[in-house]
C-alpha positions, 0 to 999 in steps of 0.5 A: 301566695305562690304559684305552686299552691295555686297550681295544686288548688287548680289541679284538685278542683279541675280533676275532681269536677271533671272526673267525679261523675265518670271515673273517680271511685269514692276512695279517690274522691276522698283523696282529692277532697283532702288534697284540695283542702290542704292546698287551700290551707297552705294558701291561707297559711302563706297569707297569714305567715309569709315566712312559711312560704319556703316550707309550703313551696316544697310541700306543694312541689312534692304534692304536685309530683305525687299527683303526677305519679298517681295520675300516670299509674292509676288507670281511672285517672288516665283522662288527666294525663294530657293536662299533666303533660302540659303543666309538668315542664313549668313545674320542673322549671319552677322547682329547678329555680327554687333549687338554685335559690337554695344553693345561692342567690348568685347562682340563681342570678347567673341562670336568671336569663336561662330560667326565664327562657325555660319558663317562657318555653314551658308556659308556651308548651302548657298553653299549646298543649291545653289548647290541643287537649281542649280540642281533643276533649271536644272531639272525644266528647263528640265521639263519646256522644256519637257512641252513646247515641249509637248505643242508645239506638242499638238498645232501642233497636234491640228493644224493637227487635225483641218487641217484634219477636214477641209480636211475631211469636204471638202472630205465629201462634195465632196463625198456627191456631188458625191453621189448625182450625182451618185444617179441622174445618177442611177435614169436616168439609171433606167429610161433608163432601164425601157424605154429599157425594154418597147421598147424591150417588144413592139418590141417582141409584134410587132413580136407576132402580126401575131401569135396573129392574127392567133391564134385569127382567129381560135377561131373566125372562130369556133365562126362564123361557129357554130353561123351560124349553130346554127341560122339554127338549131333554124329556124328548131326548130321553124318549128318543133314546128309548126309541133308539132314534140316534139322529133325532137325539143329536138334533135335540142335543144341538137345540139344548146346547144352543139354549144353554148358550143363550141362558149363559149369555143372558145370565151373564147379561143380568150379572153385568147389570147387577155388577154395574149397580153394585159398582155405582153404589160402592165407594170409589176405590180412587184407582184407575182401571181399564174400562170399556167406555162404549159399554159404560155409556150404553149401559147408563143410557138405557138404565136412565131411560128405563128408570124415567119410563118407570116413573112416567109411562107416557114418556118416550124418547129417541135414543141415539148412540154414535160410538167410536169402535176403537173404544170398544174392548175386544177379546184382547182388552184392546180399546180400554181406557184407564179411568175410575169407572164408578166416578166416570159412570156417575158423571155420564149418568148425571149428564144423561139423566139431565138430558132426559129431564130437559127433553121431557120438560120440553115434551110436556109443552106439547110442541107440534112435531117435537120428538125428544132425542138424546144422543151419546157420542164417543170418539178418540183423537190423537190426544184425548177421548171425548164423550158427548151427551146431546139433547134437543131440549130448551137449552140453557139461558145465557144468564145462568150459563156461568152458574151451572157448575156451581155447588147447589145451583139447580134449575129443578123444582125443590125436592127434585135436585140438590144442585150437586150433580154438575158440580161434582161431575166437573170436579171428577172430570178435573180430577181425571185431568180432563175438562167438562164443557157445554155448548148450548143454544136457547130453544134448541138444546145443549151438548155436554162434552167430557174431554179426557186425556188418553195418557 
């Protein structure tokens, strides 16, 4: 048995074992199996027929160099090249030795020392390269394992990313659905709020009806009276004209003109009351307008008082006003404040109505020396306008003071209040950029203060 056949068996067995699961194609695998079988066959043949070793030796040489050529020219067999580089020098030396043996034994004997040295060097080279190759293969295997682990981690990360994207998309869809539901709920709440505001407004308008009737009745009485007097004066004027009494005609004409002026004044007064009533009842435009704040406060103070008096003829109260003259509109329009009159009028009316309610409740207790009083004050500072509604009622207990601006909270008996008045008033004042505050002392009264920015 010779070195060449053994080398072939090792080649085929090693390459097939290490490459089969990695780079060998089915065709190359068949070729390696065939080569392995032939190598084993040659070894058996040499054992049975030793004289054929000369032939099998050169077949082995040809096969070995054929394998080397195939490995160096086949990309799939690239991993085998380091081993071939390690073994090829020894194969070359061995083939050179066999060539010398073919030439002559004497020549082989002369080269014997050189061949032994070459075999020793080639063998050392093979051992060193195999050791280096082994280390390189270990390092490569480690690097491949790290690469595989990294790739596996990347795949796992990608899977997690895809799963997270699915969850994010599902969550986004849920959030969009919730957003749509919340928007629908908000729209419904806004609609309900608008209906509640309108309901509260119409309820307050209903409370004002008697006061409005009383206020309109006064100017109408003046109009009727001055109309009758003017009719009589015109008849006298005609008689004096027939008599030719010019001085008397002039005097009567002056009286008629004065009466017409008074009729015009009270007619406008009635018109302003009706206008205010319509303005209070209609839906707010949402636009700020120049407004006479003193006139607005005075109007709602009297309307609220007469409305309460129409329900209870026994109720009497003292009305006080302390109006800043700079807030009264003159002929040039100076003194007006930009605000939404319907909304701010609703706030003022609510505060005044509440003030009359609490002083009436205290008056019903028949406290000696008590005189119900409601005071409305306006004043201007450098930065803001302040409207104060003060009563001398029972005040607000500290335990409920922080609840009075909450929706639907009321201290009135069932059926006499919705609990929306102060809540809506607070929202309206905030919408104007202002603030609604309260100062109270239990048993002595309260002051509600509307603070509005001038600009």
